[in-house]
BAVO-947738 format. One record per atom (N, C-alpha, C): x, y, z; residue in three letters. Coordinates in steps of 0.2 Angstrom, whole numbers, plus 5000, padded with zeros to 4 digits. Layout:
N
XYZALA/...
END
This chain:
321
500349955000MET/499950005000MET/500550065000MET/500850065005LYS/501450125004LYS/501850124999LYS/502050074995ASN/502250074987ASN/502050104983ASN/501250114983TRP/500850144980TRP/500850214980TRP/500750234986ARG/500650294988ARG/501350334986ARG/501950294987LEU/502650324985LEU/502450334976LEU/502350264975ILE/502350304965ILE/501850334964ILE/501250364967LEU/500650404965LEU/501150484966LEU/501550494973LEU/501750544976LEU/502350554969LEU/502750524968LEU/503150534963LEU/503050544955LEU/502550514955GLY/502150524949GLY/501750604949GLY/501550614954ALA/501350674954ALA/501950724954ALA/502450724957LEU/503050774957LEU/503250764949LEU/503450724947LEU/503450724940LEU/503250754935LEU/502650744937SER/502150794932SER/502050844932SER/502150874940ILE/502450944940ILE/502850974938ILE/503550934939VAL/504150944934VAL/504150964928VAL/503650894924LEU/503650924918LEU/503350974916LEU/502650994919LEU/502351044917LEU/502851094918LEU/503151124923TRP/503551164927TRP/503951194919TRP/504251134916GLN/504751144909GLN/504451154906GLN/503751124903LEU/503551144898LEU/503151204898LEU/503251234904LYS/502851314904LYS/503451344903LYS/504151324905THR/504651364904THR/504851374898THR/504851314893MET/504951314886MET/504451354883MET/503851364886ILE/503251394881ILE/503351484882ILE/503451484890TYR/503251564891TYR/504151594893TYR/504451564893ASP/505151604894ASP/505351634887ASP/505751674889ALA/506151714883ALA/506551674876ALA/506251694871GLY/506551634865GLY/507251654864GLY/507451634858PRO/508351634857PRO/508451694853PRO/507851734850LEU/508151794844LEU/508451834848LEU/509051874844LYS/509551914846LYS/509351984843LYS/509151974836THR/509152034833THR/508252044829THR/508152104828PRO/507352094825PRO/507452064819PRO/506852024817THR/506951974811THR/506351964809THR/506151944801SER/505551954799SER/505551904795SER/505051864794ILE/504951814789ILE/504151804787ILE/504251774781VAL/503551774776VAL/503351704776VAL/502351694779ILE/502251644778ILE/501651654772ILE/501951604768ALA/501651614762ALA/500751574761ALA/500451594758PRO/499751564758PRO/499751464756PRO/499451444762GLY/499451384761GLY/500051344766GLY/500451374769ASP/500951334772ASP/500751314777ASP/500951254780ASN/500551224787ASN/501051224792ASN/500851204798SER/501251204805SER/502051184805SER/501951124800HIS/502751094799HIS/503151164796HIS/502951174791THR/503351234786THR/503451294790THR/502951324794VAL/503051364797VAL/503551364804VAL/503451304807ALA/503951284814ALA/504651284811ALA/504851254806LYS/505551244803LYS/505751304800LYS/505451364798LEU/505551434795LEU/505651474802LEU/505151474807LEU/505351494814LEU/506251474816LEU/506151404815GLU/506851384820GLU/507451404816GLU/507251404809GLU/507951404805GLU/508251484805GLU/507551524806ASN/507951604808ASN/507951614816ASN/508051574820GLY/508151584826GLY/507651614830GLY/507051614830ILE/506451634832ILE/506251604838ILE/506251524836ILE/506151484843ILE/506651434842ILE/506651394847ASN/507351344849ASN/507051274845ASN/506451254846ASN/506251194844ASN/505751204839ASN/505651164833ALA/505251164829ALA/504651114830ALA/504851054833LEU/504451014835LEU/503951024842LEU/504251074845LEU/503851094851LEU/503351134848LEU/503451184844PHE/503151234841PHE/502351194838PHE/502651144835ARG/502051114831ARG/501551084836ARG/501951044842ILE/501351014848ILE/501051054850ILE/501351124853PHE/500851184856PHE/500551194851PHE/500651214845ALA/500251244840ALA/499551194839ALA/499651124839ARG/499151084839ARG/498751094845ARG/498851104850PHE/498651094858PHE/498151154859PHE/498451224856TYR/498151284857TYR/497751294850TYR/497751264845GLN/497351244839GLN/497651304834GLN/498251334835VAL/498351374832VAL/498551364824VAL/498751294824ASP/498851254817ASP/498251274813ASP/497751284815LYS/497151304812LYS/497051384811LYS/497451414812LYS/497251484812LYS/497851524810LYS/498351484806LEU/498951504802LEU/498751564796LEU/498751634796LYS/498751674790LYS/499351694788LYS/499251704782ALA/499851714777ALA/500151774779ALA/500551814777GLY/500951864778GLY/501651874779GLY/501751934781GLU/502451954782GLU/502451964791GLU/502851934794TYR/502851944801TYR/503451964804TYR/503552014809ALA/504052054811ALA/504152014820ALA/504752014822PHE/504751974828PHE/505352024832PHE/505252014838ILE/505852074840ILE/506252014846ILE/506752044847PRO/507051984852PRO/506751954858PRO/507051904860TYR/506751874864TYR/505951854867TYR/505651854861GLU/504951844861GLU/504751764863GLU/504451744867SER/504251674870SER/503951634864SER/503951574865LEU/503651534860LEU/503051554860LEU/502651554866PHE/501851584866PHE/501851644862PHE/502151704863GLU/501951754860GLU/502051744853GLU/502451714851VAL/502551694842VAL/502051654840VAL/501751614845MET/501251574841MET/500451614842MET/500351664847GLN/499951714846GLN/500051764841GLN/500551794841LYS/500651844835LYS/500351814829LYS/500551754826ILE/500351714819ILE/499751694820ILE/499251664826ALA/498751654828ALA/498251724825ALA/498451764828HIS/498051834826HIS/498051864821HIS/498551864815GLY/498651874809GLY/499051934810GLY/499451944814ASP/499852014816ASP/500352034812ASP/500152044805VAL/500752044801VAL/500852144799VAL/501452134796VAL/501852174795VAL/501552234789VAL/501252294791TYR/501052334786TYR/501552384784TYR/501552384779ARG/502052444773ARG/501652494772ARG/502152554769LYS/501652594766LYS/501952624761LYS/501652654757ILE/501752694749ILE/501452764748ILE/501952794747THR/501552874747THR/501552894738THR/501052914736LEU/501052944732LEU/500853024731LEU/501353054730PRO/501153134732PRO/500753174728PRO/500453224730GLU/500253264727GLU/500653314721GLU/500353314716GLY/500653354710GLY/501053304705GLY/501053244706LEU/501153194701LEU/500853184694LEU/501153144689THR/500853164683THR/500553074684THR/500253024680LYS/500152964680LYS/500752924681LYS/501152954675ARG/501852904673ARG/502252904680ARG/502152964684GLU/502652964690GLU/502352924697GLU/501652914696MET/501352884699MET/501552804698MET/501352774693LEU/501552724692LEU/502352684692LEU/502552744692ASP/503252724692ASP/503552714699ASP/503252744705ILE/503352724710ILE/503152674714ILE/502452654712ILE/502252574712ILE/502552524710ILE/502752544704ASN/503252484700ASN/503852484702ASN/504152534706ASN/504752514709ASN/504852504716ASN/504352474718ASP/504252464726ASP/504152374725ASP/504752364727ASP/505052284728ASP/504552234732ASP/504152264739MET/503852224742MET/503052214739MET/502952244732LEU/502352244729LEU/502352184724LEU/501952154723SER/502152094716SER/501852114711SER/501952054706GLY/501452074699GLY/501752134695GLY/501252134688GLU/501352204685GLU/500652234686GLU/500752294684ILE/500152334682ILE/499752334677ILE/499152284678THR/498852284672THR/498052334670THR/498052374676ILE/497452414676ILE/497452464672ILE/497052504667GLU/497152554663GLU/496952624667GLU/497452664669VAL/497452734673VAL/497452804667VAL/496952844669ASP/496852894665ASP/497252954669ASP/497453014665GLU/497853064669GLU/497453084676GLU/497653084681GLY/497353114686GLY/496953084690GLY/496853024689GLU/496352974691GLU/496452944698GLU/497152944699MET/497452924707MET/497352974712MET/497252974717LEU/497153014723LEU/497953004727LEU/498053054728PRO/498753074730PRO/498653034737PRO/499053004741GLU/498852984748GLU/499352934749GLU/499552914756THR/499952864758THR/499352794760THR/499752744755TYR/499352684756TYR/499752624760TYR/499352594764SER/499552534769SER/499552484764SER/499952434764TYR/499852364762TYR/500352304767TYR/500052254763THR/500552184766THR/501152174761THR/501552134762ARG/502052114758ARG/501752084753ARG/501952084748GLY/501652014742GLY/500952044738GLY/500752094742MET/500152134737MET/500252144733MET/499752154726SER/499852164720SER/499852254719SER/500152244714LYS/500252334712LYS/499652344710LYS/499452304706ASP/498552314701ASP/498252344709ASP/498452324716SER/497752334722SER/498052394724SER/498552424722ILE/498552504727ILE/498152524720ILE/498452534714VAL/497952574709VAL/497352564710VAL/496952504711LYS/496252514712LYS/496152564717LYS/496352544724ARG/496252574729ARG/496552664728ARG/496952684723ALA/496952764723ALA/496452784718ALA/496252754713LYS/495752754709LYS/495052764712LYS/495052724715LYS/494252724721LYS/494152784726LYS/494752794727ALA/494752854733ALA/494852914729ALA/494952924723MET/494852984721MET/494152984717MET/493952934715LYS/493252934714LYS/492752964720LYS/492852934725LYS/492552944732LYS/492553024734LYS/493153044733VAL/493453114735VAL/493053154730VAL/493153144724LEU/492553194719LEU/492053194719LEU/491653124722LYS/490953134723LYS/490753174726LYS/491153164734SER/490953204740SER/491053284739SER/491753314736VAL/491653364734VAL/491253414730VAL/491053364724TRP/490653394719TRP/489953404722TRP/489753354724ARG/489153344730ARG/489053424734ARG/489553454736ASP/489553514742ASP/489853554738ASP/489953574733ARG/490353634730ARG/490053684729ARG/490253744729ASP/489953814727ASP/489653804721ASP/488953804720GLU/488553794713GLU/488653854707GLU/489053904713THR/489153954706THR/489653954701THR/490153904703ILE/490853894700ILE/490653884694ILE/490953914687PRO/490853884681PRO/491153824677PRO/490953774680LEU/491153704679LEU/490653664680LEU/490653624673LYS/489953584672LYS/489853514675LYS/490553494678ASP/490553404680ASP/491153384685ASP/491153324687LYS/491853294693LYS/492353324688LYS/492353314682LYS/493053304676LYS/493153364677LYS/492853404675GLN/493053494675GLN/493253514683GLN/493053494687LEU/493453504694LEU/494053474694LEU/494053414692LEU/494653384693LEU/495153414689LEU/494953424683ILE/495453484678ILE/495753534681ILE/495253584683LEU/495453644686LEU/495853624695LEU/495853564698ALA/496053564702ALA/496753554702ALA/496853494696SER/497553484693SER/498053544693SER/497753604689ILE/498053664688ILE/498353694694ILE/497853704699VAL/497853744705VAL/498453694709VAL/498453634710GLU/498953584712GLU/499653604709GLU/499553614702LYS/500353644700LYS/500553704701LYS/500153754702GLU/500153804703GLU/500453844708GLU/500253814713THR/500553824720THR/500553764726THR/500953774730SER/501153724734SER/500853734742SER/500753804742VAL/500353854749VAL/499853844752VAL/499553794755ASP/498853784757ASP/498453844758ASP/498753904760THR/498153964760THR/498153994754THR/498553984749GLU/498354024744GLU/497753974738GLU/497753914739ARG/497453874734ARG/496753904731ARG/496553924735SER/495953944734SER/495854014731SER/496454054733LEU/496454114729LEU/496754094722LEU/496954054720VAL/497254044715VAL/496754004710VAL/496353974713ALA/495653944711ALA/495354004709ALA/495254044712SER/494754114711SER/495054134704SER/495854154703VAL/495854184698VAL/495754144693VAL/495654064694PHE/495454024685PHE/494854034685PHE/494454024691THR/493754014689THR/493354104687THR/493654154689ASN/493654234687ASN/493754234679ASN/494254204677ARG/494554194669ARG/493954164666ARG/493854114668LEU/493354064664LEU/492654104664LEU/492454144668ARG/491854194669ARG/491954244663ARG/492454264661LYS/492554314658LYS/492854294651LYS/492954234650GLY/493054204644GLY/493754224642GLY/494154244647MET/494854244646MET/495254174645MET/495754184641ARG/496054124641ARG/496654104649ARG/496554064652LEU/496854044659LEU/497654054656LEU/498054054652GLN/498754064653GLN/498954044657GLN/499053974660THR/499453944666THR/500153914663THR/500653914665ASP/501253884662ASP/501253804662ASP/501053784668PRO/501053714669PRO/500653684664PRO/500153714660THR/499853684654THR/500153674649THR/500553714649VAL/501053724644VAL/501653664644VAL/501853664650ILE/502353594650ILE/501853524650ILE/501353534651TYR/501053464650TYR/500853454643TYR/500753504639ALA/500653504632ALA/501253494629ALA/501853504630LEU/502553474627LEU/502653414629LEU/502653394636THR/502953324638THR/502353274638THR/501453274638LEU/500853254640LEU/501053184645LEU/501553234650GLY/501653194655GLY/502153134655GLY/502353124649GLN/502853054650GLN/503453064652GLN/503753134652LYS/504453154654LYS/504453224658LYS/504853234661ASP/505153304663ASP/505353344657ASP/505053414658LEU/505353454653LEU/506053464652LEU/506553484657GLY/506953474658GLY/507353544657GLY/507053584656ARG/507253664654ARG/506753714656ARG/506953774654LYS/506253824656LYS/505853834650LYS/505253854652LEU/504853864645LEU/505153934643LEU/505053934635THR/505253994633THR/504554004628THR/504754094626LYS/504054114623LYS/503954074617LYS/504254054614LYS/504154004607LYS/503453934609LYS/503653914616ASP/503353864617ASP/502653884621ASP/502553964622LEU/501853994624LEU/501353974618LEU/501653984611SER/501353984606SER/501253914603SER/501553854606TYR/501353784604TYR/500753764603TYR/500553734598ASP/499853714595ASP/499653644600ASP/499353654604ASN/499153594606ASN/498553604611ASN/498053564612PRO/497453584615PRO/497653584624PRO/498053554626TYR/498353574634TYR/498653654635TYR/498753674629ASN/499253754629ASN/498553814630ASN/498553814636THR/497953864639THR/498253944636THR/498753964633TYR/498954014630TYR/498654024624TYR/498753954621VAL/498353964614VAL/497553954615VAL/497253904619TYR/496653884618TYR/496253904623TYR/495453914623TYR/495253944628TYR/494953874631TYR/494553914640GLY/494353864642GLY/494953814646GLY/494653754650LEU/495053714652LEU/495453634647LEU/495953624648PRO/496253584645PRO/495753524644PRO/495753484639PRO/495453424639PRO/495453354645PRO/495953374649ALA/496053324655ALA/496453344659ALA/496453314665PRO/496853354671PRO/497653354668PRO/498253374671ILE/498853374670ILE/499153354674ILE/498753314680CYS/499253294686CYS/498753274690CYS/498853234696SER/498453204701SER/498453244706SER/497853294706PRO/497853354713PRO/497753304720PRO/497953344725GLY/497753304732GLY/497253344734GLY/496853314740ILE/496053354742ILE/496153414744ILE/496653444746ALA/496653524747ALA/496453564740ALA/496953534735SER/496853584729SER/496053574725SER/495753504727ILE/495153484724ILE/494653514728ILE/494653534733TYR/494153574739TYR/494253654736TYR/494753664734ALA/494953744733ALA/494653754727ALA/494653714722ALA/494353714715ALA/493553744717ALA/493253684720ALA/492553684721ALA/492353744724ALA/492953764729HIS/492653824733HIS/493053874734HIS/493353924727PRO/493753964726PRO/493454034729PRO/494054064734GLU/493854134736GLU/493454174732GLU/493154204734VAL/492754244732VAL/493354324732VAL/493454344724SER/493954404724SER/493754414717SER/494154474715ASP/494154494707ASP/494854484704ASP/495154444708TYR/495754444705TYR/495854414698TYR/496354434695LEU/496254394687LEU/497054374686LEU/497554394689TYR/498254374688TYR/498654374694TYR/499154324694PHE/499654314700PHE/500354294697PHE/500854314702VAL/501354284698VAL/501754294706VAL/502454244705ALA/502654224712ALA/503054304715ALA/502954294721SER/503354354725SER/503954344726SER/504254284726GLY/505054294726GLY/505054254735GLY/504554244739LYS/504654234746LYS/504054164746LYS/504154124742GLY/503654054742GLY/503054054741GLY/502754114741GLY/501954114739GLY/502054164732GLY/501254214731HIS/501154244725HIS/500854314727HIS/500954354721ASN/500554404722ASN/499954404717ASN/499554434720PHE/498854424716PHE/498654494714PHE/498354504707SER/498154564705SER/497454564701SER/497154634702SER/496554624698SER/496354664691SER/497154694690SER/497154724684SER/497854704681SER/497854714675LEU/498554714672LEU/498954744673LEU/498854804675LYS/499454854676LYS/499654834684LYS/499354834688GLN/499654804696GLN/499954734694GLN/499654684689HIS/499954634688HIS/500754654685HIS/500854684680ASN/501354704678ASN/502054734683ASN/501554774688ASP/502054804694ASP/502454744698ASP/501954694700HIS/502254644703HIS/502754594699HIS/502554594692VAL/503154554688VAL/503754584688VAL/503754664687ALA/504354694686ALA/504754684694ALA/504454704700ASN/504654674704ASN/505154624706ASN/504654574704TYR/504754504706TYR/505554494702TYR/505554514695ARG/506154514692ARG/506754564695ARG/506554604698LYS/507154644702LYS/507354604708LYS/506954564710LYS/507154524716LYS/507654464714LYS/507454444708ARG/507754384704ARG/508454414703ARG/508554464700LYS/509154494698LYS/509654504703LYS/509354524710LYS/509754544715LYS/510054484718LYS/509754424718LYS/509954364718LYS/510554334716LYS/
END
């Protein structure tokens, strides 16, 4: 009888020791010394993931991971993606991170004022995105923004999101626009916004710049904006690489607003939300002209004489520099 009691006691003690060792293996700090990332591919099973974790020094024992992944049913919750691990994460923390799909989100920024070509170049040059761009894109159709994505997502997915975002913004801004603006539809709003975007990067000036162009449209004046001439010469496919000349201003192309009246046939870049809003809500003014002030902004004028004075002052400042 005493022997059985002793055996039971020893068994209980052994169980406690084993449980303590298992707890230590699961919850104690792992072997990882430096931050490391791995990629779990779609369809990877617990065997593949455990091996990947062990090979990268994230866990000590692949078999132990598989056993506890089965016990905690993590093997049924494996989610594909890129995972980042910090030094000394325990086996349990590693399992939980994968089970919760705590993947790394990367970011890609499409700045305001870029042409379609420039935006697509940024997407194409991102090595963490996959595939080729197969979606057709029109100029100005993608919203400048910072987009989050996970490693391996398709380049097409970024294009789709940027196009969808632009449609959403245009619809919202057009609905709440100043209905007195001389624009027929959302496309014309986008065209005007693209010109505003190219003319100024000063937030406080956008609505004033928009007022100059809407005032000119109302009066039937040519817009005479240099960025449209640059686009007429390059069609957004390259950088002009030089300053505009007087001869350029007479270049016969529908985008050239020194030659043709009204808006260009399409946007000349992708404007940001601020420029789109400014085009839909221009400042109430009688301004018809503006020129660089030499201080990062512009001087606005309602008469040609005043404008010419501002131009002369600007040229004097440039000469002094």
